GUKE-732783 format. One record per residue: x, z, y of N, C-alpha, C in turn; residue in three letters; residue number from 1; chain. Coordinates in steps of 0.2 Angstrom, whole numbers. Example, Ala and Ser with C-alpha at 12.3 -4.5 7.8 and 13.67 -1.06 7.14 Angstrom:
<nodes>
NODE   n.east    n.up   n.north   ca.east   ca.up   ca.north   c.east    c.up   c.north   code   pos   unit
NODE       66      39       -28        62      39        -22       66      39       -16    ala     1      A
NODE       64      35       -11        68      36         -5       64      39         0    ser     2      A
</nodes>
This chain:
<nodes>
NODE   n.east    n.up   n.north   ca.east   ca.up   ca.north   c.east    c.up   c.north   code   pos   unit
NODE     -203     215       192      -199     212        198     -193     208       196    met     1      A
NODE     -191     203       198      -185     199        196     -178     202       199    gly     2      A
NODE     -173     200       196      -166     202        198     -165     199       204    lys     3      A
NODE     -161     202       209      -158     199        215     -151     196       213    phe     4      A
NODE     -150     190       214      -144     187        213     -140     186       220    val     5      A
NODE     -134     189       220      -130     189        226     -126     182       226    phe     6      A
NODE     -127     179       232      -123     172        232     -118     173       238    cys     7      A
NODE     -112     173       236      -106     173        241     -107     167       246    asp     8      A
NODE     -109     161       244      -109     156        248     -114     156       254    his     9      A
NODE     -120     159       252      -125     161        257     -122     166       263    tyr    10      A
NODE     -119     170       261      -116     175        266     -110     172       270    val    11      A
NODE     -106     168       267      -101     165        271     -104     160       276    phe    12      A
NODE     -109     156       274      -113     151        278     -116     155       284    glu    13      A
NODE     -118     161       284      -121     164        288     -117     168       294    lys    14      A
NODE     -110     168       292      -106     171        296     -104     167       302    gln    15      A
NODE     -103     170       308      -101     166        314      -94     168       316    lys    16      A
NODE      -90     163       318       -84     165        320      -84     169       327    lys    17      A
NODE      -81     174       328       -81     178        334      -74     177       337    val    18      A
NODE      -74     174       344       -68     173        347      -66     179       351    ser    19      A
NODE      -60     180       352       -57     185        356      -54     183       362    phe    20      A
NODE      -55     186       368       -52     184        374      -45     185       374    ser    21      A
NODE      -42     180       377       -34     181        377      -32     186       382    lys    22      A
NODE      -29     191       380       -26     196        385      -20     194       388    ala    23      A
NODE      -19     194       394       -13     192        397      -11     198       401    thr    24      A
NODE       -4     200       401        -1     205        404        4     203       408    his    25      A
NODE        4     205       415         9     202        419       13     208       421    his    26      A
NODE       18     210       417        22     215        418       28     212       422    thr    27      A
NODE       30     217       427        36     214        432       42     218       432    lys    28      A
NODE       41     224       428        47     228        427       47     231       420    val    29      A
NODE       53     233       418        54     236        411       50     243       411    thr    30      A
NODE       47     244       404        44     250        403       37     250       406    leu    31      A
NODE       34     244       409        27     244        412       22     244       407    asp    32      A
NODE       24     240       401        19     240        396       22     240       389    tyr    33      A
NODE       20     245       385        23     246        379       19     246       373    ile    34      A
NODE       21     242       368        17     242        362       20     246       357    his    35      A
NODE       16     249       352        18     253        347       15     252       340    ser    36      A
NODE       18     253       335        16     252        329       19     257       323    asp    37      A
NODE       14     259       319        16     264        314       15     261       307    leu    38      A
NODE       21     259       304        21     256        298       19     260       292    trp    39      A
NODE       14     257       287        13     261        281       19     263       278    asp    40      A
NODE       18     268       273        24     270        269       27     264       265    pro    41      A
NODE       33     264       264        36     259        260       37     262       253    ser    42      A
NODE       37     257       248        37     260        241       44     263       239    arg    43      A
NODE       49     261       243        56     263        242       58     267       249    ile    44      A
NODE       60     273       248        62     277        253       69     276       255    ser    45      A
NODE       71     278       261        78     277        263       83     282       261    ser    46      A
NODE       89     282       262        94     287        260       91     294       262    phe    47      A
NODE       89     294       268        87     301        271       79     302       269    gly    48      A
NODE       77     299       263        70     300        261       64     299       266    arg    49      A
NODE       65     294       270        61     292        275       57     286       273    lys    50      A
NODE       51     286       274        46     280        272       42     277       277    arg    51      A
NODE       42     280       283        37     277        288       42     275       294    tyr    52      A
NODE       39     270       297        43     267        303       38     267       309    met    53      A
NODE       41     269       315        38     270        321       41     265       326    leu    54      A
NODE       38     260       329        41     255        332       38     255       339    ile    55      A
NODE       42     255       344        40     253        351       43     247       354    phe    56      A
NODE       39     243       357        42     236        360       40     236       367    val    57      A
NODE       45     235       371        44     234        379       41     227       380    asp    58      A
NODE       35     226       383        33     219        385       37     215       389    glu    59      A
NODE       41     218       394        44     214        399       51     212       396    phe    60      A
NODE       55     217       393        62     215        391       61     214       384    ser    61      A
NODE       56     215       380        56     214        373       61     218       369    arg    62      A
NODE       63     224       372        67     228        368       64     232       363    lys    63      A
NODE       67     234       358        64     237        352       67     243       351    val    64      A
NODE       63     249       350        65     255        348       62     256       341    trp    65      A
NODE       66     259       336        64     260        329       65     267       327    val    66      A
NODE       60     271       325        61     278        322       59     278       315    tyr    67      A
NODE       63     281       311        61     282        304       59     289       303    phe    68      A
NODE       53     289       299        50     296        298       48     298       291    leu    69      A
NODE       49     304       289        48     307        283       40     307       282    arg    70      A
NODE       37     310       287        30     311        286       26     307       292    lys    71      A
NODE       20     305       291        16     302        296       14     306       302    lys    72      A
NODE       13     313       300        11     317        306       16     319       311    asn    73      A
NODE       23     316       310        28     318        315       28     312       320    lys    74      A
NODE       23     308       320        23     302        325       22     304       332    ala    75      A
NODE       18     309       333        17     311        340       23     315       343    phe    76      A
NODE       26     318       339        33     322        342       38     317       343    ser    77      A
NODE       38     311       339        43     306        340       41     302       346    ile    78      A
NODE       35     301       347        32     298        354       34     302       360    phe    79      A
NODE       33     309       359        36     313        365       43     312       366    lys    80      A
NODE       47     312       361        54     311        361       56     304       364    thr    81      A
NODE       52     299       362        53     292        365       52     293       373    phe    82      A
NODE       46     296       375        44     296        382       49     299       386    lys    83      A
NODE       51     304       384        57     308        387       63     304       388    ala    84      A
NODE       65     300       383        70     296        383       69     290       388    leu    85      A
NODE       64     288       389        63     282        393       62     284       400    val    86      A
NODE       59     290       401        58     293        408       64     295       411    glu    87      A
NODE       70     296       407        76     298        410       80     292       412    asn    88      A
</nodes>
């Protein structure tokens, strides 16, 4: 039996572009819709030896809260702290 030759061009030609629907959020008040992101560890740690960043962005006001973390598993406890802060 012959060898199978993998052709990159064939694979790329067979791919179809998938379009995503545009999401629209109609927020009318602050803290109605919050985005969050947990950044990967940076190569260089901060003075407090923290390497992760947890970011919250308010969709309406575009206000940003940034939390620095030593370990990734602290993200949920920081979220609870953030939630208590904005609920007050």
